[in-house]
C-alpha positions as a Python dict, from the first residue, in 0.01 Angstrom:
ca = {
    (1, 'M'): (0, 0, 0),
    (2, 'I'): (-118, -249, 247),
    (3, 'N'): (-88, -611, 178),
    (4, 'R'): (31, -555, -178),
    (5, 'S'): (-291, -394, -236),
    (6, 'P'): (-288, -36, -386),
    (7, 'G'): (-533, 262, -212),
    (8, 'L'): (-691, 551, -362),
    (9, 'V'): (-386, 757, -377),
    (10, 'N'): (-258, 529, -573),
    (11, 'F'): (-515, 477, -807),
    (12, 'G'): (-531, 851, -871),
    (13, 'L'): (-185, 908, -940),
    (14, 'L'): (-216, 643, -1262),
    (15, 'D'): (-294, 833, -1569),
    (16, 'E'): (-407, 473, -1742),
    (17, 'L'): (-482, 153, -1602),
    (18, 'P'): (-293, -167, -1686),
    (19, 'S'): (-426, -378, -1975),
    (20, 'L'): (-563, -673, -1725),
    (21, 'P'): (-913, -805, -1779),
    (22, 'K'): (-1010, -675, -1404),
    (23, 'Y'): (-940, -338, -1531),
    (24, 'R'): (-1154, -377, -1825),
    (25, 'G'): (-1439, -113, -1810),
    (26, 'I'): (-1262, 118, -1534),
    (27, 'R'): (-1178, 451, -1609),
    (28, 'T'): (-910, 662, -1429),
    (29, 'P'): (-1086, 889, -1187),
    (30, 'T'): (-1037, 1300, -1191),
    (31, 'V'): (-841, 1388, -932),
    (32, 'E'): (-970, 1674, -691),
    (33, 'I'): (-716, 1820, -460),
    (34, 'I'): (-738, 2099, -207),
    (35, 'G'): (-380, 2298, -313),
    (36, 'D'): (-293, 2468, -4),
    (37, 'L'): (-21, 2265, 60),
    (38, 'A'): (-184, 2199, 413),
    (39, 'H'): (-397, 1892, 336),
    (40, 'V'): (-152, 1762, 94),
    (41, 'D'): (177, 1762, 128),
    (42, 'P'): (381, 1953, -142),
    (43, 'L'): (591, 1623, -245),
    (44, 'T'): (254, 1465, -327),
    (45, 'V'): (116, 1752, -518),
    (46, 'S'): (405, 1743, -724),
    (47, 'L'): (383, 1402, -806),
    (48, 'L'): (24, 1432, -913),
    (49, 'L'): (129, 1676, -1143),
    (50, 'K'): (380, 1499, -1296),
    (51, 'S'): (223, 1199, -1264),
    (52, 'R'): (-168, 1292, -1437),
    (53, 'H'): (-232, 1484, -1740),
    (54, 'F'): (-331, 1853, -1643),
    (55, 'Q'): (-720, 1774, -1782),
    (56, 'S'): (-771, 1513, -1502),
    (57, 'I'): (-679, 1733, -1191),
    (58, 'A'): (-920, 2000, -1031),
    (59, 'F'): (-774, 2217, -776),
    (60, 'I'): (-993, 2271, -518),
    (61, 'T'): (-1070, 2490, -196),
    (62, 'D'): (-1215, 2453, 171),
    (63, 'C'): (-1185, 2742, 269),
    (64, 'V'): (-1428, 2883, 547),
    (65, 'L'): (-1237, 3186, 689),
    (66, 'E'): (-1022, 3457, 625),
    (67, 'G'): (-679, 3424, 765),
    (68, 'I'): (-649, 3613, 1012),
    (69, 'P'): (-429, 3455, 1301),
    (70, 'G'): (-602, 3351, 1571),
    (71, 'K'): (-925, 3457, 1460),
    (72, 'T'): (-1185, 3184, 1585),
    (73, 'V'): (-1572, 3125, 1521),
    (74, 'M'): (-1825, 2886, 1527),
    (75, 'Y'): (-1845, 2614, 1274),
    (76, 'G'): (-2056, 2316, 1251),
    (77, 'N'): (-2135, 2324, 1636),
    (78, 'R'): (-1731, 2338, 1708),
    (79, 'Q'): (-1525, 2630, 1782),
    (80, 'I'): (-1273, 2638, 1504),
    (81, 'Q'): (-945, 2855, 1539),
    (82, 'V'): (-733, 3018, 1266),
    (83, 'S'): (-378, 2913, 1284),
    (84, 'P'): (-87, 3130, 1357),
    (85, 'S'): (44, 3136, 1007),
    (86, 'G'): (-319, 3239, 895),
    (87, 'R'): (-297, 2943, 670),
    (88, 'T'): (-506, 2690, 842),
    (89, 'L'): (-806, 2619, 1071),
    (90, 'S'): (-816, 2380, 1373),
    (91, 'I'): (-1060, 2268, 1658),
    (92, 'V'): (-1003, 2468, 1972),
    (93, 'G'): (-796, 2346, 2181),
    (94, 'T'): (-677, 2019, 1930),
    (95, 'T'): (-453, 2027, 1665),
    (96, 'T'): (-716, 1867, 1426),
    (97, 'L'): (-723, 2013, 1096),
    (98, 'A'): (-1083, 2186, 1070),
    (99, 'G'): (-1009, 2323, 693),
    (100, 'S'): (-787, 2644, 507),
    (101, 'C'): (-799, 2984, 500),
    (102, 'S'): (-675, 2910, 141),
    (103, 'T'): (-804, 3109, -163),
    (104, 'L'): (-783, 2960, -522),
    (105, 'L'): (-558, 3253, -617),
    (106, 'G'): (-294, 3150, -337),
    (107, 'T'): (-331, 2812, -519),
    (108, 'F'): (-289, 2943, -821),
    (109, 'H'): (21, 3107, -763),
    (110, 'S'): (176, 2824, -548),
    (111, 'L'): (96, 2604, -915),
    (112, 'V'): (273, 2861, -1115),
    (113, 'N'): (544, 2979, -854),
    (114, 'I'): (601, 2685, -649),
    (115, 'F'): (536, 2405, -904),
    (116, 'G'): (659, 2583, -1234),
    (117, 'V'): (287, 2507, -1381),
    (118, 'P'): (236, 2708, -1754),
    (119, 'I'): (-45, 2984, -1655),
    (120, 'G'): (-270, 2795, -1918),
    (121, 'K'): (-253, 2453, -1724),
    (122, 'A'): (-294, 2663, -1401),
    (123, 'V'): (-612, 2822, -1522),
    (124, 'A'): (-763, 2491, -1622),
    (125, 'M'): (-728, 2315, -1301),
    (126, 'L'): (-877, 2595, -1132),
    (127, 'S'): (-1185, 2675, -1365),
    (128, 'E'): (-1229, 2446, -1655),
    (129, 'N'): (-1165, 2130, -1503),
    (130, 'P'): (-1370, 2216, -1197),
    (131, 'A'): (-1652, 2340, -1411),
    (132, 'R'): (-1624, 2019, -1612),
    (133, 'I'): (-1654, 1792, -1327),
    (134, 'A'): (-1963, 1964, -1177),
    (135, 'K'): (-2108, 1982, -1522),
    (136, 'M'): (-2127, 2347, -1513),
    (137, 'S'): (-2149, 2428, -1849),
    (138, 'H'): (-2248, 2765, -1811),
    (139, 'T'): (-1889, 2831, -1671),
    (140, 'G'): (-1541, 2757, -1654),
    (141, 'L'): (-1438, 2885, -1998),
    (142, 'I'): (-1445, 3220, -2182),
    (143, 'E'): (-1684, 3141, -2439),
    (144, 'V'): (-1962, 3329, -2559),
    (145, 'G'): (-2283, 3270, -2378),
    (146, 'K'): (-2087, 3154, -2046),
    (147, 'R'): (-2041, 3341, -1738),
    (148, 'A'): (-1705, 3465, -1732),
    (149, 'D'): (-1576, 3587, -1390),
    (150, 'L'): (-1205, 3686, -1447),
    (151, 'L'): (-906, 3766, -1286),
    (152, 'L'): (-605, 3989, -1476),
    (153, 'F'): (-242, 3980, -1347),
    (154, 'D'): (9, 4207, -1424),
    (155, 'E'): (383, 4102, -1545),
    (156, 'N'): (511, 3930, -1232),
    (157, 'V'): (134, 3735, -1204),
    (158, 'N'): (7, 3988, -953),
    (159, 'L'): (-355, 4051, -913),
    (160, 'S'): (-426, 4366, -1074),
    (161, 'R'): (-792, 4329, -1150),
    (162, 'T'): (-1071, 4155, -1105),
    (163, 'V'): (-1398, 4147, -1300),
    (164, 'V'): (-1756, 3977, -1216),
    (165, 'S'): (-2029, 3948, -1448),
    (166, 'G'): (-1846, 4234, -1666),
    (167, 'Q'): (-1797, 4454, -1380),
    (168, 'V'): (-1446, 4577, -1247),
    (169, 'V'): (-1480, 4503, -871),
    (170, 'F'): (-1110, 4518, -783),
    (171, 'Q'): (-861, 4690, -948),
    (172, 'T'): (-503, 4810, -790),
    (173, 'N'): (-413, 5154, -865),
}
């Protein structure tokens, strides 16, 4: 907070606004968050998950490169490099965060295993909610007439099969 005025983060954590004239007609925003635990601290992610209804949260990623530690590429006229952990990218020669190597599958595992989010709610925050926000009515849900790329998991929530447009494209033994 600065001078007692809340910032956007505070506004985003509210599930409803106070019943005051200055807030009349304002809807609370949907929160889009990069869930790689590098862009946003895990404590803030936890606070968000406890403050907002799961249907108002969309987890996204800014993954631009596979997580091979030390790998460098040109991106937007800048040379970026994968961190030693393989989780993030920085502009070469700096500590400036330039993106992540985080996938939505990794975010799914964090939501379920670190934050204890039920699988159905995690799936909604990773597929249904982003599709609704982007007005992509042809995807995001498993329904007749919608595109459904599916990830199937084993009893330990490990990826066992990936189905894209009805075709199995990945399967564990």
